[in-house]
PDB file as gemmi writes it, atoms N, CA and C in Angstrom:
CRYST1    1.000    1.000    1.000  90.00  90.00  90.00 P 1                      
ATOM      1  N   UNK A   1       0.794  -1.085   0.198  1.00  0.00           N  
ATOM      2  CA  UNK A   1       0.451  -0.083  -0.010  1.00  0.00           C  
ATOM      3  C   UNK A   1       0.648   0.971   0.011  1.00  0.00           C  
ATOM      4  N   UNK A   2       0.438   2.380  -0.957  1.00  0.00           N  
ATOM      5  CA  UNK A   2       1.508   3.121  -0.807  1.00  0.00           C  
ATOM      6  C   UNK A   2       1.062   4.200   0.058  1.00  0.00           C  
ATOM      7  N   UNK A   3       1.525   5.599   0.474  1.00  0.00           N  
ATOM      8  CA  UNK A   3       1.280   6.575   1.574  1.00  0.00           C  
ATOM      9  C   UNK A   3       0.513   7.408   0.685  1.00  0.00           C  
ATOM     10  N   UNK A   4      -0.179   7.502   2.273  1.00  0.00           N  
ATOM     11  CA  UNK A   4      -1.378   9.221   1.124  1.00  0.00           C  
ATOM     12  C   UNK A   4      -0.856  10.256   0.988  1.00  0.00           C  
ATOM     13  N   UNK A   5      -0.524  11.388   0.241  1.00  0.00           N  
ATOM     14  CA  UNK A   5       0.050  12.258  -0.129  1.00  0.00           C  
ATOM     15  C   UNK A   5      -1.218  13.329  -0.467  1.00  0.00           C  
ATOM     16  N   UNK A   6      -1.500  14.552   0.998  1.00  0.00           N  
ATOM     17  CA  UNK A   6      -2.263  15.292   0.530  1.00  0.00           C  
ATOM     18  C   UNK A   6      -2.442  15.836  -0.943  1.00  0.00           C  
ATOM     19  N   UNK A   7      -1.814  16.431  -1.612  1.00  0.00           N  
ATOM     20  CA  UNK A   7      -2.067  16.281  -3.094  1.00  0.00           C  
ATOM     21  C   UNK A   7      -2.930  15.527  -4.098  1.00  0.00           C  
ATOM     22  N   UNK A   8      -2.673  14.397  -3.191  1.00  0.00           N  
ATOM     23  CA  UNK A   8      -3.746  12.719  -4.075  1.00  0.00           C  
ATOM     24  C   UNK A   8      -5.155  13.452  -3.815  1.00  0.00           C  
ATOM     25  N   UNK A   9      -5.305  14.444  -2.575  1.00  0.00           N  
ATOM     26  CA  UNK A   9      -6.668  14.067  -2.152  1.00  0.00           C  
ATOM     27  C   UNK A   9      -7.545  15.493  -3.145  1.00  0.00           C  
ATOM     28  N   UNK A  10      -8.836  15.777  -3.192  1.00  0.00           N  
ATOM     29  CA  UNK A  10      -9.869  16.415  -3.635  1.00  0.00           C  
ATOM     30  C   UNK A  10      -9.340  17.780  -2.702  1.00  0.00           C  
ATOM     31  N   UNK A  11     -10.121  19.150  -2.759  1.00  0.00           N  
ATOM     32  CA  UNK A  11     -10.383  19.821  -2.004  1.00  0.00           C  
ATOM     33  C   UNK A  11     -10.589  19.534  -0.861  1.00  0.00           C  
ATOM     34  N   UNK A  12     -12.117  18.957  -1.044  1.00  0.00           N  
ATOM     35  CA  UNK A  12     -13.114  19.082  -0.018  1.00  0.00           C  
ATOM     36  C   UNK A  12     -12.240  18.169   0.859  1.00  0.00           C  
ATOM     37  N   UNK A  13     -11.962  16.690   0.483  1.00  0.00           N  
ATOM     38  CA  UNK A  13     -11.099  16.257   1.286  1.00  0.00           C  
ATOM     39  C   UNK A  13     -10.274  16.368   2.171  1.00  0.00           C  
ATOM     40  N   UNK A  14      -9.431  17.257   0.871  1.00  0.00           N  
ATOM     41  CA  UNK A  14      -8.049  18.035   2.208  1.00  0.00           C  
ATOM     42  C   UNK A  14      -8.825  19.375   3.625  1.00  0.00           C  
ATOM     43  N   UNK A  15      -9.531  19.773   2.896  1.00  0.00           N  
ATOM     44  CA  UNK A  15     -10.069  20.719   3.779  1.00  0.00           C  
ATOM     45  C   UNK A  15     -10.745  19.648   4.913  1.00  0.00           C  
ATOM     46  N   UNK A  16     -11.966  18.594   4.823  1.00  0.00           N  
ATOM     47  CA  UNK A  16     -12.396  17.336   5.999  1.00  0.00           C  
ATOM     48  C   UNK A  16     -10.954  16.815   6.946  1.00  0.00           C  
ATOM     49  N   UNK A  17      -9.619  16.546   6.133  1.00  0.00           N  
ATOM     50  CA  UNK A  17      -8.569  16.276   6.571  1.00  0.00           C  
ATOM     51  C   UNK A  17      -7.805  17.166   7.451  1.00  0.00           C  
ATOM     52  N   UNK A  18      -7.868  18.295   6.907  1.00  0.00           N  
ATOM     53  CA  UNK A  18      -7.505  19.270   7.844  1.00  0.00           C  
ATOM     54  C   UNK A  18      -8.044  19.698   9.507  1.00  0.00           C  
ATOM     55  N   UNK A  19      -9.401  19.530   8.944  1.00  0.00           N  
ATOM     56  CA  UNK A  19     -10.248  19.652   9.675  1.00  0.00           C  
ATOM     57  C   UNK A  19      -9.895  18.673  11.434  1.00  0.00           C  
ATOM     58  N   UNK A  20     -10.123  17.837  11.287  1.00  0.00           N  
ATOM     59  CA  UNK A  20     -10.193  16.185  11.397  1.00  0.00           C  
ATOM     60  C   UNK A  20      -8.765  16.252  12.616  1.00  0.00           C  
ATOM     61  N   UNK A  21      -7.714  16.530  11.374  1.00  0.00           N  
ATOM     62  CA  UNK A  21      -6.390  16.374  12.560  1.00  0.00           C  
ATOM     63  C   UNK A  21      -6.237  17.406  13.332  1.00  0.00           C  
ATOM     64  N   UNK A  22      -6.882  18.343  12.992  1.00  0.00           N  
ATOM     65  CA  UNK A  22      -6.538  19.419  14.259  1.00  0.00           C  
ATOM     66  C   UNK A  22      -7.142  19.025  15.680  1.00  0.00           C  
ATOM     67  N   UNK A  23      -6.431  18.618  16.336  1.00  0.00           N  
ATOM     68  CA  UNK A  23      -7.254  18.190  18.170  1.00  0.00           C  
ATOM     69  C   UNK A  23      -7.927  19.864  18.940  1.00  0.00           C  
ATOM     70  N   UNK A  24      -8.864  19.044  19.209  1.00  0.00           N  
ATOM     71  CA  UNK A  24      -9.689  20.515  19.892  1.00  0.00           C  
ATOM     72  C   UNK A  24      -9.100  20.662  21.227  1.00  0.00           C  
ATOM     73  N   UNK A  25      -9.026  22.106  21.237  1.00  0.00           N  
ATOM     74  CA  UNK A  25      -8.527  22.306  23.121  1.00  0.00           C  
ATOM     75  C   UNK A  25      -9.690  21.326  23.891  1.00  0.00           C  
ATOM     76  N   UNK A  26      -8.959  21.834  25.101  1.00  0.00           N  
ATOM     77  CA  UNK A  26      -9.769  20.962  26.187  1.00  0.00           C  
ATOM     78  C   UNK A  26     -11.438  22.312  25.900  1.00  0.00           C  
ATOM     79  N   UNK A  27     -11.924  23.027  26.199  1.00  0.00           N  
ATOM     80  CA  UNK A  27     -12.803  23.235  26.185  1.00  0.00           C  
ATOM     81  C   UNK A  27     -13.621  23.763  25.227  1.00  0.00           C  
ATOM     82  N   UNK A  28     -13.138  23.619  23.784  1.00  0.00           N  
ATOM     83  CA  UNK A  28     -14.219  22.600  22.569  1.00  0.00           C  
ATOM     84  C   UNK A  28     -14.248  21.432  22.899  1.00  0.00           C  
ATOM     85  N   UNK A  29     -13.804  20.463  23.787  1.00  0.00           N  
ATOM     86  CA  UNK A  29     -14.255  19.683  23.737  1.00  0.00           C  
ATOM     87  C   UNK A  29     -15.681  19.406  25.494  1.00  0.00           C  
ATOM     88  N   UNK A  30     -15.476  20.617  25.675  1.00  0.00           N  
ATOM     89  CA  UNK A  30     -16.424  20.586  27.011  1.00  0.00           C  
ATOM     90  C   UNK A  30     -17.533  20.997  26.377  1.00  0.00           C  
ATOM     91  N   UNK A  31     -17.481  21.613  25.435  1.00  0.00           N  
ATOM     92  CA  UNK A  31     -18.322  22.264  25.022  1.00  0.00           C  
ATOM     93  C   UNK A  31     -19.107  21.602  23.982  1.00  0.00           C  
ATOM     94  N   UNK A  32     -18.519  20.414  23.675  1.00  0.00           N  
ATOM     95  CA  UNK A  32     -18.616  19.185  22.592  1.00  0.00           C  
ATOM     96  C   UNK A  32     -19.867  18.482  22.822  1.00  0.00           C  
ATOM     97  N   UNK A  33     -19.609  18.771  24.871  1.00  0.00           N  
ATOM     98  CA  UNK A  33     -20.497  17.893  25.505  1.00  0.00           C  
ATOM     99  C   UNK A  33     -22.552  18.438  25.405  1.00  0.00           C  
ATOM    100  N   UNK A  34     -22.165  19.462  24.965  1.00  0.00           N  
ATOM    101  CA  UNK A  34     -23.298  20.372  25.147  1.00  0.00           C  
ATOM    102  C   UNK A  34     -24.290  19.846  23.805  1.00  0.00           C  
ATOM    103  N   UNK A  35     -23.634  19.627  22.594  1.00  0.00           N  
ATOM    104  CA  UNK A  35     -24.628  19.659  21.528  1.00  0.00           C  
ATOM    105  C   UNK A  35     -24.526  17.916  21.132  1.00  0.00           C  
ATOM    106  N   UNK A  36     -25.675  17.874  20.747  1.00  0.00           N  
ATOM    107  CA  UNK A  36     -26.017  16.573  20.152  1.00  0.00           C  
ATOM    108  C   UNK A  36     -27.155  16.193  20.806  1.00  0.00           C  
ATOM    109  N   UNK A  37     -27.392  14.864  20.772  1.00  0.00           N  
ATOM    110  CA  UNK A  37     -28.675  14.339  21.506  1.00  0.00           C  
ATOM    111  C   UNK A  37     -28.534  14.406  22.967  1.00  0.00           C  
ATOM    112  N   UNK A  38     -27.615  14.429  23.364  1.00  0.00           N  
ATOM    113  CA  UNK A  38     -27.502  14.294  24.817  1.00  0.00           C  
ATOM    114  C   UNK A  38     -26.754  15.421  25.630  1.00  0.00           C  
ATOM    115  N   UNK A  39     -27.365  16.602  24.849  1.00  0.00           N  
ATOM    116  CA  UNK A  39     -27.412  17.616  25.095  1.00  0.00           C  
ATOM    117  C   UNK A  39     -28.347  18.120  26.705  1.00  0.00           C  
ATOM    118  N   UNK A  40     -29.445  18.142  27.161  1.00  0.00           N  
ATOM    119  CA  UNK A  40     -30.297  18.066  27.602  1.00  0.00           C  
ATOM    120  C   UNK A  40     -30.073  17.673  28.875  1.00  0.00           C  
ATOM    121  N   UNK A  41     -29.503  15.988  28.976  1.00  0.00           N  
ATOM    122  CA  UNK A  41     -29.349  15.775  30.029  1.00  0.00           C  
ATOM    123  C   UNK A  41     -27.648  15.999  30.493  1.00  0.00           C  
ATOM    124  N   UNK A  42     -27.116  16.606  29.891  1.00  0.00           N  
ATOM    125  CA  UNK A  42     -25.696  16.946  30.300  1.00  0.00           C  
ATOM    126  C   UNK A  42     -25.546  18.564  30.971  1.00  0.00           C  
ATOM    127  N   UNK A  43     -27.208  19.314  30.225  1.00  0.00           N  
ATOM    128  CA  UNK A  43     -27.010  20.869  31.120  1.00  0.00           C  
ATOM    129  C   UNK A  43     -27.759  20.342  32.159  1.00  0.00           C  
ATOM    130  N   UNK A  44     -28.502  19.393  32.198  1.00  0.00           N  
ATOM    131  CA  UNK A  44     -29.303  18.962  33.806  1.00  0.00           C  
ATOM    132  C   UNK A  44     -28.052  18.759  34.747  1.00  0.00           C  
ATOM    133  N   UNK A  45     -27.250  17.311  34.599  1.00  0.00           N  
ATOM    134  CA  UNK A  45     -25.943  17.047  35.023  1.00  0.00           C  
ATOM    135  C   UNK A  45     -25.548  18.060  35.664  1.00  0.00           C  
ATOM    136  N   UNK A  46     -25.122  18.971  34.439  1.00  0.00           N  
ATOM    137  CA  UNK A  46     -23.905  20.428  34.800  1.00  0.00           C  
ATOM    138  C   UNK A  46     -24.858  21.258  35.980  1.00  0.00           C  
ATOM    139  N   UNK A  47     -25.979  21.791  35.896  1.00  0.00           N  
ATOM    140  CA  UNK A  47     -26.684  22.728  36.751  1.00  0.00           C  
ATOM    141  C   UNK A  47     -26.564  22.218  37.979  1.00  0.00           C  
ATOM    142  N   UNK A  48     -27.417  20.879  37.934  1.00  0.00           N  
ATOM    143  CA  UNK A  48     -27.201  19.902  39.612  1.00  0.00           C  
ATOM    144  C   UNK A  48     -25.782  19.921  40.064  1.00  0.00           C  
ATOM    145  N   UNK A  49     -24.664  19.832  38.764  1.00  0.00           N  
ATOM    146  CA  UNK A  49     -23.558  19.574  40.212  1.00  0.00           C  
ATOM    147  C   UNK A  49     -22.986  20.863  40.186  1.00  0.00           C  
ATOM    148  N   UNK A  50     -23.055  22.053  39.428  1.00  0.00           N  
ATOM    149  CA  UNK A  50     -22.920  23.431  39.900  1.00  0.00           C  
ATOM    150  C   UNK A  50     -24.199  24.317  41.355  1.00  0.00           C  
ATOM    151  N   UNK A  51     -25.090  23.191  41.135  1.00  0.00           N  
ATOM    152  CA  UNK A  51     -26.062  23.704  42.553  1.00  0.00           C  
ATOM    153  C   UNK A  51     -25.380  22.772  43.753  1.00  0.00           C  
ATOM    154  N   UNK A  52     -24.860  21.748  43.699  1.00  0.00           N  
ATOM    155  CA  UNK A  52     -24.226  21.059  44.529  1.00  0.00           C  
ATOM    156  C   UNK A  52     -23.028  21.755  45.147  1.00  0.00           C  
ATOM    157  N   UNK A  53     -22.219  22.220  44.210  1.00  0.00           N  
ATOM    158  CA  UNK A  53     -20.743  22.405  44.688  1.00  0.00           C  
ATOM    159  C   UNK A  53     -21.118  24.038  45.822  1.00  0.00           C  
ATOM    160  N   UNK A  54     -22.365  24.712  44.648  1.00  0.00           N  
ATOM    161  CA  UNK A  54     -22.647  26.074  45.658  1.00  0.00           C  
ATOM    162  C   UNK A  54     -23.388  25.984  46.957  1.00  0.00           C  
ATOM    163  N   UNK A  55     -23.683  24.976  46.936  1.00  0.00           N  
ATOM    164  CA  UNK A  55     -24.414  24.332  48.681  1.00  0.00           C  
ATOM    165  C   UNK A  55     -23.239  23.796  49.076  1.00  0.00           C  
ATOM    166  N   UNK A  56     -22.527  23.276  48.815  1.00  0.00           N  
ATOM    167  CA  UNK A  56     -21.497  22.756  49.621  1.00  0.00           C  
ATOM    168  C   UNK A  56     -20.579  23.456  49.965  1.00  0.00           C  
ATOM    169  N   UNK A  57     -20.400  24.882  49.689  1.00  0.00           N  
ATOM    170  CA  UNK A  57     -19.441  26.030  49.750  1.00  0.00           C  
ATOM    171  C   UNK A  57     -19.984  26.221  50.684  1.00  0.00           C  
ATOM    172  N   UNK A  58     -21.430  26.468  51.102  1.00  0.00           N  
ATOM    173  CA  UNK A  58     -22.215  27.511  51.617  1.00  0.00           C  
ATOM    174  C   UNK A  58     -21.851  26.511  53.161  1.00  0.00           C  
ATOM    175  N   UNK A  59     -22.381  25.675  52.990  1.00  0.00           N  
ATOM    176  CA  UNK A  59     -21.959  24.614  53.958  1.00  0.00           C  
ATOM    177  C   UNK A  59     -20.879  24.586  54.741  1.00  0.00           C  
ATOM    178  N   UNK A  60     -19.899  24.667  54.213  1.00  0.00           N  
ATOM    179  CA  UNK A  60     -18.441  24.473  54.164  1.00  0.00           C  
ATOM    180  C   UNK A  60     -17.785  26.192  55.139  1.00  0.00           C  
ATOM    181  N   UNK A  61     -18.754  26.999  54.413  1.00  0.00           N  
ATOM    182  CA  UNK A  61     -18.739  28.502  54.940  1.00  0.00           C  
ATOM    183  C   UNK A  61     -18.796  28.284  56.543  1.00  0.00           C  
ATOM    184  N   UNK A  62     -20.166  27.984  56.301  1.00  0.00           N  
ATOM    185  CA  UNK A  62     -20.997  27.182  58.295  1.00  0.00           C  
ATOM    186  C   UNK A  62     -20.305  26.600  59.169  1.00  0.00           C  
ATOM    187  N   UNK A  63     -19.590  25.754  58.199  1.00  0.00           N  
ATOM    188  CA  UNK A  63     -18.702  25.030  58.857  1.00  0.00           C  
ATOM    189  C   UNK A  63     -17.785  25.256  59.710  1.00  0.00           C  
ATOM    190  N   UNK A  64     -17.252  26.570  59.163  1.00  0.00           N  
ATOM    191  CA  UNK A  64     -16.188  27.495  59.451  1.00  0.00           C  
ATOM    192  C   UNK A  64     -16.836  27.952  61.086  1.00  0.00           C  
ATOM    193  N   UNK A  65     -17.695  28.176  60.807  1.00  0.00           N  
ATOM    194  CA  UNK A  65     -18.160  29.580  61.369  1.00  0.00           C  
ATOM    195  C   UNK A  65     -18.574  28.443  62.848  1.00  0.00           C  
ATOM    196  N   UNK A  66     -18.623  27.687  63.068  1.00  0.00           N  
ATOM    197  CA  UNK A  66     -19.650  26.981  63.948  1.00  0.00           C  
ATOM    198  C   UNK A  66     -18.559  26.883  65.156  1.00  0.00           C  
ATOM    199  N   UNK A  67     -19.242  27.288  66.355  1.00  0.00           N  
ATOM    200  CA  UNK A  67     -18.626  26.728  67.630  1.00  0.00           C  
ATOM    201  C   UNK A  67     -18.541  25.971  68.483  1.00  0.00           C  
ATOM    202  N   UNK A  68     -19.797  25.065  68.290  1.00  0.00           N  
ATOM    203  CA  UNK A  68     -19.717  23.812  69.433  1.00  0.00           C  
ATOM    204  C   UNK A  68     -19.564  22.530  67.563  1.00  0.00           C  
ATOM    205  N   UNK A  69     -19.020  21.434  68.307  1.00  0.00           N  
ATOM    206  CA  UNK A  69     -19.264  20.448  67.697  1.00  0.00           C  
ATOM    207  C   UNK A  69     -20.208  19.605  67.424  1.00  0.00           C  
ATOM    208  N   UNK A  70     -21.695  19.479  67.632  1.00  0.00           N  
ATOM    209  CA  UNK A  70     -22.399  18.715  67.255  1.00  0.00           C  
ATOM    210  C   UNK A  70     -22.446  20.416  65.489  1.00  0.00           C  
ATOM    211  N   UNK A  71     -22.245  21.287  65.832  1.00  0.00           N  
ATOM    212  CA  UNK A  71     -23.377  22.382  64.970  1.00  0.00           C  
ATOM    213  C   UNK A  71     -21.873  22.088  63.746  1.00  0.00           C  
ATOM    214  N   UNK A  72     -20.983  21.599  63.989  1.00  0.00           N  
ATOM    215  CA  UNK A  72     -19.730  21.603  62.947  1.00  0.00           C  
ATOM    216  C   UNK A  72     -20.107  20.066  62.246  1.00  0.00           C  
ATOM    217  N   UNK A  73     -20.290  18.998  63.027  1.00  0.00           N  
ATOM    218  CA  UNK A  73     -20.693  18.326  62.045  1.00  0.00           C  
ATOM    219  C   UNK A  73     -22.067  18.369  61.127  1.00  0.00           C  
ATOM    220  N   UNK A  74     -23.079  19.402  61.984  1.00  0.00           N  
ATOM    221  CA  UNK A  74     -23.866  19.413  60.922  1.00  0.00           C  
ATOM    222  C   UNK A  74     -23.987  20.128  59.628  1.00  0.00           C  
ATOM    223  N   UNK A  75     -22.978  20.954  59.290  1.00  0.00           N  
ATOM    224  CA  UNK A  75     -22.568  21.878  58.761  1.00  0.00           C  
ATOM    225  C   UNK A  75     -21.433  20.971  57.477  1.00  0.00           C  
ATOM    226  N   UNK A  76     -20.868  20.377  58.932  1.00  0.00           N  
ATOM    227  CA  UNK A  76     -19.294  19.634  57.628  1.00  0.00           C  
ATOM    228  C   UNK A  76     -19.684  18.519  56.461  1.00  0.00           C  
ATOM    229  N   UNK A  77     -21.032  17.917  56.977  1.00  0.00           N  
ATOM    230  CA  UNK A  77     -20.814  16.956  56.991  1.00  0.00           C  
ATOM    231  C   UNK A  77     -21.603  16.963  55.262  1.00  0.00           C  
ATOM    232  N   UNK A  78     -22.496  17.305  55.550  1.00  0.00           N  
ATOM    233  CA  UNK A  78     -23.174  17.796  53.946  1.00  0.00           C  
ATOM    234  C   UNK A  78     -22.190  18.561  53.157  1.00  0.00           C  
ATOM    235  N   UNK A  79     -21.339  19.672  53.756  1.00  0.00           N  
ATOM    236  CA  UNK A  79     -20.396  19.918  52.852  1.00  0.00           C  
ATOM    237  C   UNK A  79     -19.628  19.258  51.928  1.00  0.00           C  
ATOM    238  N   UNK A  80     -19.161  18.342  52.785  1.00  0.00           N  
ATOM    239  CA  UNK A  80     -18.166  17.163  52.376  1.00  0.00           C  
ATOM    240  C   UNK A  80     -19.294  16.643  51.002  1.00  0.00           C  
ATOM    241  N   UNK A  81     -19.905  15.806  51.518  1.00  0.00           N  
ATOM    242  CA  UNK A  81     -21.003  14.899  50.574  1.00  0.00           C  
ATOM    243  C   UNK A  81     -21.370  16.013  49.386  1.00  0.00           C  
ATOM    244  N   UNK A  82     -21.742  16.943  49.367  1.00  0.00           N  
ATOM    245  CA  UNK A  82     -21.830  17.827  48.485  1.00  0.00           C  
ATOM    246  C   UNK A  82     -20.968  18.136  47.480  1.00  0.00           C  
ATOM    247  N   UNK A  83     -19.942  18.908  47.889  1.00  0.00           N  
ATOM    248  CA  UNK A  83     -18.570  18.749  47.199  1.00  0.00           C  
ATOM    249  C   UNK A  83     -18.203  17.782  46.201  1.00  0.00           C  
ATOM    250  N   UNK A  84     -18.075  16.519  47.080  1.00  0.00           N  
ATOM    251  CA  UNK A  84     -17.708  15.007  46.608  1.00  0.00           C  
ATOM    252  C   UNK A  84     -18.453  14.512  45.298  1.00  0.00           C  
ATOM    253  N   UNK A  85     -19.675  15.381  45.867  1.00  0.00           N  
ATOM    254  CA  UNK A  85     -20.902  14.852  44.424  1.00  0.00           C  
ATOM    255  C   UNK A  85     -20.764  15.706  43.400  1.00  0.00           C  
ATOM    256  N   UNK A  86     -20.542  16.731  43.448  1.00  0.00           N  
ATOM    257  CA  UNK A  86     -20.377  17.651  42.534  1.00  0.00           C  
ATOM    258  C   UNK A  86     -18.973  17.428  41.725  1.00  0.00           C  
ATOM    259  N   UNK A  87     -17.641  16.492  42.454  1.00  0.00           N  
ATOM    260  CA  UNK A  87     -16.395  16.630  41.831  1.00  0.00           C  
ATOM    261  C   UNK A  87     -16.908  14.879  41.106  1.00  0.00           C  
ATOM    262  N   UNK A  88     -17.693  13.779  41.799  1.00  0.00           N  
ATOM    263  CA  UNK A  88     -17.883  12.663  40.887  1.00  0.00           C  
ATOM    264  C   UNK A  88     -18.698  12.881  39.660  1.00  0.00           C  
ATOM    265  N   UNK A  89     -19.419  13.905  39.661  1.00  0.00           N  
ATOM    266  CA  UNK A  89     -20.427  14.238  38.161  1.00  0.00           C  
ATOM    267  C   UNK A  89     -19.336  15.116  37.311  1.00  0.00           C  
ATOM    268  N   UNK A  90     -18.922  15.956  38.041  1.00  0.00           N  
ATOM    269  CA  UNK A  90     -18.027  16.573  37.065  1.00  0.00           C  
ATOM    270  C   UNK A  90     -16.677  15.285  36.036  1.00  0.00           C  
ATOM    271  N   UNK A  91     -16.371  14.471  37.087  1.00  0.00           N  
ATOM    272  CA  UNK A  91     -15.192  13.702  36.913  1.00  0.00           C  
ATOM    273  C   UNK A  91     -16.104  12.721  35.273  1.00  0.00           C  
ATOM    274  N   UNK A  92     -17.410  12.593  35.851  1.00  0.00           N  
ATOM    275  CA  UNK A  92     -18.238  11.827  34.827  1.00  0.00           C  
ATOM    276  C   UNK A  92     -18.349  11.812  33.277  1.00  0.00           C  
ATOM    277  N   UNK A  93     -17.908  13.362  33.070  1.00  0.00           N  
ATOM    278  CA  UNK A  93     -18.001  13.400  31.927  1.00  0.00           C  
ATOM    279  C   UNK A  93     -16.492  13.560  30.687  1.00  0.00           C  
ATOM    280  N   UNK A  94     -15.593  13.768  31.513  1.00  0.00           N  
ATOM    281  CA  UNK A  94     -13.966  13.142  31.419  1.00  0.00           C  
ATOM    282  C   UNK A  94     -14.194  11.917  30.144  1.00  0.00           C  
ATOM    283  N   UNK A  95     -14.930  11.028  30.833  1.00  0.00           N  
ATOM    284  CA  UNK A  95     -14.292   9.259  29.480  1.00  0.00           C  
ATOM    285  C   UNK A  95     -15.375  10.199  28.109  1.00  0.00           C  
ATOM    286  N   UNK A  96     -16.448  10.833  28.348  1.00  0.00           N  
ATOM    287  CA  UNK A  96     -17.000  11.037  27.362  1.00  0.00           C  
ATOM    288  C   UNK A  96     -16.362  12.190  25.994  1.00  0.00           C  
ATOM    289  N   UNK A  97     -15.582  12.913  26.662  1.00  0.00           N  
ATOM    290  CA  UNK A  97     -14.917  14.023  25.928  1.00  0.00           C  
ATOM    291  C   UNK A  97     -13.812  13.183  25.580  1.00  0.00           C  
ATOM    292  N   UNK A  98     -13.553  12.885  26.018  1.00  0.00           N  
ATOM    293  CA  UNK A  98     -12.070  11.950  25.287  1.00  0.00           C  
ATOM    294  C   UNK A  98     -12.895  10.583  24.113  1.00  0.00           C  
ATOM    295  N   UNK A  99     -13.771   9.908  24.386  1.00  0.00           N  
ATOM    296  CA  UNK A  99     -14.661   9.555  23.359  1.00  0.00           C  
ATOM    297  C   UNK A  99     -15.150  10.165  22.028  1.00  0.00           C  
ATOM    298  N   UNK A 100     -15.487  10.942  22.255  1.00  0.00           N  
ATOM    299  CA  UNK A 100     -15.432  12.059  21.274  1.00  0.00           C  
ATOM    300  C   UNK A 100     -13.845  12.400  20.355  1.00  0.00           C  
ATOM    301  N   UNK A 101     -12.756  12.684  21.583  1.00  0.00           N  
ATOM    302  CA  UNK A 101     -11.582  12.829  20.358  1.00  0.00           C  
ATOM    303  C   UNK A 101     -11.393  11.069  19.697  1.00  0.00           C  
ATOM    304  N   UNK A 102     -11.527  10.053  20.289  1.00  0.00           N  
ATOM    305  CA  UNK A 102     -11.141   9.088  19.836  1.00  0.00           C  
ATOM    306  C   UNK A 102     -12.298   8.878  18.762  1.00  0.00           C  
ATOM    307  N   UNK A 103     -13.437   9.350  18.070  1.00  0.00           N  
ATOM    308  CA  UNK A 103     -14.320   9.449  17.198  1.00  0.00           C  
ATOM    309  C   UNK A 103     -13.645  10.022  16.469  1.00  0.00           C  
ATOM    310  N   UNK A 104     -13.515  11.349  16.888  1.00  0.00           N  
ATOM    311  CA  UNK A 104     -12.250  12.229  16.016  1.00  0.00           C  
ATOM    312  C   UNK A 104     -11.321  11.477  15.095  1.00  0.00           C  
ATOM    313  N   UNK A 105     -10.468  11.159  15.599  1.00  0.00           N  
ATOM    314  CA  UNK A 105      -9.154  10.234  15.711  1.00  0.00           C  
ATOM    315  C   UNK A 105      -9.519   9.212  14.209  1.00  0.00           C  
ATOM    316  N   UNK A 106     -10.184   7.739  14.724  1.00  0.00           N  
ATOM    317  CA  UNK A 106     -10.905   7.248  14.293  1.00  0.00           C  
ATOM    318  C   UNK A 106     -11.473   7.502  12.464  1.00  0.00           C  
ATOM    319  N   UNK A 107     -12.267   8.927  12.642  1.00  0.00           N  
ATOM    320  CA  UNK A 107     -13.420   8.985  11.318  1.00  0.00           C  
ATOM    321  C   UNK A 107     -11.461   9.677  10.580  1.00  0.00           C  
ATOM    322  N   UNK A 108     -10.669  10.263  10.894  1.00  0.00           N  
ATOM    323  CA  UNK A 108      -9.574  10.478  10.654  1.00  0.00           C  
ATOM    324  C   UNK A 108      -8.760   9.806   9.447  1.00  0.00           C  
ATOM    325  N   UNK A 109      -8.415   8.316  11.215  1.00  0.00           N  
ATOM    326  CA  UNK A 109      -8.210   7.228   9.779  1.00  0.00           C  
ATOM    327  C   UNK A 109      -8.779   6.786   8.659  1.00  0.00           C  
ATOM    328  N   UNK A 110     -10.506   6.931   9.215  1.00  0.00           N  
ATOM    329  CA  UNK A 110     -11.132   6.001   8.235  1.00  0.00           C  
ATOM    330  C   UNK A 110     -11.143   7.069   6.766  1.00  0.00           C  
ATOM    331  N   UNK A 111     -10.964   7.850   6.925  1.00  0.00           N  
ATOM    332  CA  UNK A 111     -10.832   8.773   5.581  1.00  0.00           C  
ATOM    333  C   UNK A 111      -9.203   9.149   5.233  1.00  0.00           C  
ATOM    334  N   UNK A 112      -8.215   8.482   5.932  1.00  0.00           N  
ATOM    335  CA  UNK A 112      -6.979   8.536   5.435  1.00  0.00           C  
ATOM    336  C   UNK A 112      -7.147   7.032   4.892  1.00  0.00           C  
ATOM    337  N   UNK A 113      -7.372   6.139   4.785  1.00  0.00           N  
ATOM    338  CA  UNK A 113      -7.661   4.899   4.253  1.00  0.00           C  
ATOM    339  C   UNK A 113      -8.391   4.717   3.197  1.00  0.00           C  
ATOM    340  N   UNK A 114      -9.736   5.239   3.007  1.00  0.00           N  
ATOM    341  CA  UNK A 114     -10.251   5.040   2.223  1.00  0.00           C  
ATOM    342  C   UNK A 114      -9.630   6.006   0.888  1.00  0.00           C  
ATOM    343  N   UNK A 115      -9.437   6.935   1.411  1.00  0.00           N  
ATOM    344  CA  UNK A 115      -8.722   7.937   0.300  1.00  0.00           C  
ATOM    345  C   UNK A 115      -7.445   7.188  -0.128  1.00  0.00           C  
ATOM    346  N   UNK A 116      -6.431   6.323   0.903  1.00  0.00           N  
ATOM    347  CA  UNK A 116      -5.335   5.906  -0.139  1.00  0.00           C  
ATOM    348  C   UNK A 116      -5.510   4.400   0.158  1.00  0.00           C  
ATOM    349  N   UNK A 117      -6.780   4.365  -0.943  1.00  0.00           N  
ATOM    350  CA  UNK A 117      -7.369   2.265  -1.549  1.00  0.00           C  
ATOM    351  C   UNK A 117      -7.796   3.157  -2.609  1.00  0.00           C  
ATOM    352  N   UNK A 118      -7.459   4.044  -2.840  1.00  0.00           N  
ATOM    353  CA  UNK A 118      -8.463   4.771  -4.825  1.00  0.00           C  
ATOM    354  C   UNK A 118      -7.353   4.354  -5.537  1.00  0.00           C  
TER     355      UNK A 118                                                      
END                                                                             
């Protein structure tokens, strides 16, 4: 099999190959989570994550102001739980972003293979 040279491709194929070869930045990948069929569940989960984080920070602030042990437990444990849940939701999106990156790389490879076979 011979090597694929960009000059062997049509202008349209070269444009697609350039677009696919360019790796998106982190924020571009994060914005890609809000597109397609899973946009509304992603938006709902991110809204819940932001709410949990804000609630956890508020509880942590009240924990810092607590004067007694029982009051510190009343605010510290919910703060810990809410912040941990918000971090867990945030980490759940990382594999999805990397799956999107992998799909781009597979599409680039398919394009190179189909154009190279001609």
